[in-house]
C-alpha atoms as a printed R data frame, in Angstrom:
   type eleno elety resid chain resno       x      y      z
1  ATOM     1    CA   MET     A     1 234.540 59.782 92.587
2  ATOM     2    CA   ARG     A     2 231.174 58.632 91.554
3  ATOM     3    CA   THR     A     3 230.696 54.781 91.914
4  ATOM     4    CA   HIS     A     4 229.541 52.941 89.275
5  ATOM     5    CA   THR     A     5 227.147 49.680 89.465
6  ATOM     6    CA   LEU     A     6 227.733 46.040 88.185
7  ATOM     7    CA   ARG     A     7 225.848 45.864 84.952
8  ATOM     8    CA   HIS     A     8 225.444 42.364 83.977
9  ATOM     9    CA   ASP     A     9 223.984 42.189 79.916
10 ATOM    10    CA   GLU     A    10 223.563 38.762 80.441
11 ATOM    11    CA   PRO     A    11 218.976 38.219 80.849
12 ATOM    12    CA   THR     A    12 217.900 37.215 84.296
13 ATOM    13    CA   PRO     A    13 216.516 33.254 84.449
14 ATOM    14    CA   GLY     A    14 213.709 35.182 85.418
15 ATOM    15    CA   GLU     A    15 213.657 36.907 81.711
16 ATOM    16    CA   LEU     A    16 214.696 34.142 80.103
17 ATOM    17    CA   SER     A    17 211.483 32.541 80.964
18 ATOM    18    CA   ALA     A    18 208.916 35.945 79.479
19 ATOM    19    CA   ILE     A    19 211.057 35.985 76.143
20 ATOM    20    CA   GLU     A    20 210.308 31.417 76.207
21 ATOM    21    CA   ALA     A    21 207.055 32.133 76.960
22 ATOM    22    CA   GLU     A    22 206.158 34.483 75.103
23 ATOM    23    CA   TRP     A    23 208.469 33.748 71.952
24 ATOM    24    CA   SER     A    24 205.017 32.527 69.028
25 ATOM    25    CA   LEU     A    25 204.283 36.467 69.388
26 ATOM    26    CA   ILE     A    26 207.719 37.573 68.790
27 ATOM    27    CA   ASP     A    27 207.947 34.907 66.200
28 ATOM    28    CA   ALA     A    28 204.869 36.613 64.087
29 ATOM    29    CA   GLU     A    29 205.404 40.151 65.401
30 ATOM    30    CA   LEU     A    30 209.228 39.593 62.867
31 ATOM    31    CA   THR     A    31 207.225 38.043 60.433
32 ATOM    32    CA   VAL     A    32 204.902 41.119 60.165
33 ATOM    33    CA   LEU     A    33 208.512 43.149 59.345
34 ATOM    34    CA   ASP     A    34 209.178 41.089 57.118
35 ATOM    35    CA   ALA     A    35 206.264 41.664 55.173
36 ATOM    36    CA   GLU     A    36 206.214 45.448 55.792
37 ATOM    37    CA   ILE     A    37 209.519 45.309 54.611
38 ATOM    38    CA   ALA     A    38 209.456 43.533 51.318
39 ATOM    39    CA   LEU     A    39 206.030 45.677 50.753
40 ATOM    40    CA   ILE     A    40 209.301 48.908 50.972
41 ATOM    41    CA   ASN     A    41 211.635 47.036 48.852
42 ATOM    42    CA   ALA     A    42 208.571 46.377 46.714
43 ATOM    43    CA   ALA     A    43 207.432 50.222 46.106
44 ATOM    44    CA   ASP     A    44 210.964 49.884 44.087
45 ATOM    45    CA   HIS     A    45 209.884 47.391 41.439
46 ATOM    46    CA   GLY     A    46 206.637 48.295 40.409
47 ATOM    47    CA   GLY     A    47 205.030 48.480 43.383
48 ATOM    48    CA   PRO     A    48 203.569 45.488 46.048
49 ATOM    49    CA   SER     A    49 202.015 42.330 44.497
50 ATOM    50    CA   PRO     A    50 199.007 40.928 45.960
51 ATOM    51    CA   LEU     A    51 200.664 37.764 47.119
52 ATOM    52    CA   ASP     A    52 202.313 40.788 48.950
53 ATOM    53    CA   TRP     A    53 199.777 42.613 51.060
54 ATOM    54    CA   ARG     A    54 197.955 38.682 51.254
55 ATOM    55    CA   ARG     A    55 201.550 37.849 53.399
56 ATOM    56    CA   LEU     A    56 201.467 40.785 55.320
57 ATOM    57    CA   ARG     A    57 197.631 40.671 55.495
58 ATOM    58    CA   ARG     A    58 198.601 37.032 56.443
59 ATOM    59    CA   ALA     A    59 201.152 37.737 59.223
60 ATOM    60    CA   GLU     A    60 198.676 40.661 61.002
61 ATOM    61    CA   ALA     A    61 196.138 37.987 61.808
62 ATOM    62    CA   ARG     A    62 198.550 35.689 63.544
63 ATOM    63    CA   VAL     A    63 199.733 38.224 65.760
64 ATOM    64    CA   ILE     A    64 196.759 38.837 66.684
65 ATOM    65    CA   ARG     A    65 195.886 34.873 66.595
66 ATOM    66    CA   VAL     A    66 198.805 34.515 69.154
67 ATOM    67    CA   ALA     A    67 198.649 37.399 71.075
68 ATOM    68    CA   GLY     A    68 195.154 35.748 71.738
69 ATOM    69    CA   GLU     A    69 196.010 32.757 72.845
70 ATOM    70    CA   LEU     A    70 198.497 34.052 75.327
71 ATOM    71    CA   ALA     A    71 196.297 36.432 76.688
72 ATOM    72    CA   ALA     A    72 193.997 32.603 77.071
73 ATOM    73    CA   ARG     A    73 196.219 31.660 79.132
74 ATOM    74    CA   PRO     A    74 195.539 30.709 82.868
75 ATOM    75    CA   ALA     A    75 197.733 33.305 85.424
76 ATOM    76    CA   SER     A    76 200.193 29.819 86.355
77 ATOM    77    CA   TRP     A    77 201.124 30.015 82.667
78 ATOM    78    CA   LYS     A    78 202.279 32.968 82.108
79 ATOM    79    CA   ALA     A    79 205.930 34.278 82.827
80 ATOM    80    CA   VAL     A    80 207.161 36.344 85.612
81 ATOM    81    CA   ALA     A    81 209.573 38.936 85.347
């Protein structure tokens, strides 16, 4: 007979803290994903416009900027998972 360990599907307070600390990066990465999806969908409508490409470049630049800001935070600001 096997014993099953209990599994909690909810995040721990430490995990929630880490998510909150990195939310700006998560949001920036989601913006890149939205821009990439728009490029894919634009293929069905004559191809991406210059505005579509600009949106992607700006989103990618935001990810780089936010990741740099997070990396530059002092260790006391970084969440421990």
